[in-house]
C-alpha positions in Angstrom: 59.7 -56.2 -74.1 56.1 -56.4 -72.9 53.0 -54.6 -74.1 53.8 -51.5 -72.0 57.4 -51.2 -73.5 59.1 -52.5 -70.4 62.0 -54.9 -70.6 61.2 -58.4 -69.4 64.1 -58.8 -67.0 64.4 -62.5 -67.1 64.7 -62.5 -70.9 68.0 -60.6 -71.1 71.0 -62.5 -72.3 74.5 -60.9 -72.2 76.9 -62.8 -74.5 80.7 -62.6 -74.8 81.4 -61.2 -71.3 83.6 -63.4 -69.2 82.9 -61.6 -65.9 79.5 -62.7 -64.6 79.3 -59.7 -62.2 79.8 -57.3 -65.1 77.3 -59.2 -67.3 74.7 -58.9 -64.4 75.3 -55.2 -64.2 74.9 -54.8 -67.9 71.6 -56.8 -67.8 70.3 -54.6 -65.0 71.0 -51.4 -66.8 69.5 -52.7 -70.1 66.3 -53.5 -68.1 66.0 -49.8 -67.2 65.9 -48.6 -70.9 62.5 -47.3 -71.8 61.1 -48.6 -75.1 57.9 -47.9 -77.1 55.8 -51.1 -77.4 55.4 -52.7 -80.8 52.0 -52.5 -82.5 50.2 -54.9 -84.7 46.7 -54.2 -86.1 46.4 -51.3 -83.7 47.2 -53.4 -80.6 50.3 -53.3 -78.4 52.2 -56.6 -78.6 55.2 -58.2 -77.0 58.4 -58.0 -79.1 62.1 -58.9 -79.1 64.9 -56.4 -79.3 68.5 -57.1 -80.1 71.1 -54.6 -78.9 74.6 -55.2 -80.2 77.4 -53.3 -78.6 81.1 -53.6 -79.2 83.6 -52.5 -76.6 
């Protein structure tokens, strides 16, 4: 995510889903999740988030 807490859309990777259309829909919906930005030394910083989900 970026320093505002927004997901960087082109950084989303969906693994283990054979249907590309479904994977694209999953990536889109993940991009809508609001996050709080990470902080370091009082400054907002970019960070990585791993979301694991089992169907």
